[in-house]
N, C-alpha and C positions, 0 to 999 in steps of 0.2 A: 152960290153954285151952279156957274154954267156949264149943260153937258153939248157934248157932243149930238149931235144925231145921229150921224154915224154908230157912237158906241151904243145906243139906246137900240137902233135898230139890230143892230149884230145881236144887243143881249137875246134879245127875241126870237132872232133867226133862227136859235140855237135848238128850239122845239116851244112848244106853248109852254108859257112861263104865268105864273101867279104875280097878283103884283108884291106880294112878298119875295118873291125870288132876284124879279127885275130892283125891289129898290135895295136887295143887299150886293148885287153883281153891281150896281150902279154907285153901293155907296151914298145913298141918300135914305130921306126918313120917307115911311110911309105913306105919308100924304104927299110928297114931291112927286113919288112914284105914281100915285093914282094921278095928279093932277098932269102928270108927262103922259101917264095910258091914256087918257080923258082926251088931251091935245090931238095925240097920233091918231085917235080911234077916229077923233070929229074931221078930218083932215083925209081918212080912207087909206091910210097906211097900215094901222092895224085892225084885226079883227077878233071879237069876242068869243071862243069856243063853245058849242054846245054841249053840254055834257050832261049822260046821263043821270039818272041817282045814284048816290052810292050806298049800294046796294053791298058792297060788303063790311062795308062800316057797322060798327054794331051799335055806334050811333047814330045813324040814318035816322032811323023813328022819331028823335028828339032833336033832330038837326033841323034849326029855324031858316040858315043861311044857304041851303041846296046844294053846297060843296063849294070849292073854291071853283072862283072866274080866271077862265084861265083864258090869256091871247094869245096870238101870231101875227105872223106878218100878211099881208094881202100882196095880191099880185102887185101894186102897187108900191107896196110899202120894198116889194123883193127889187121889183126895178130901179128905184132910187138908192136903193143898197149898193148896187150891181154898178148904177150910173157912179157914186162916190167911191169906189173901188173897194167898198168890203167884201166879207163873205160872209155866205147864208148857209154855212154847211154846218 
């Protein structure tokens, strides 16, 4: 399945998104979303959002993942989306 770059960037432009959210919005498997996110990170269109500990989660002390990974557009990603005519609202 070939995805339109604008659709991927528009999905993340709505706000920081997890891999699961991206996969669901794009209608792809989690592994495919991970590959897409990895490529966009490598090209500087996305960045990972640093989040603090999940202090409100009752499982925080037992969690080994450190919480969900969140991604957002970089300035470069927003500029590309604007050039392609996408919305970043």
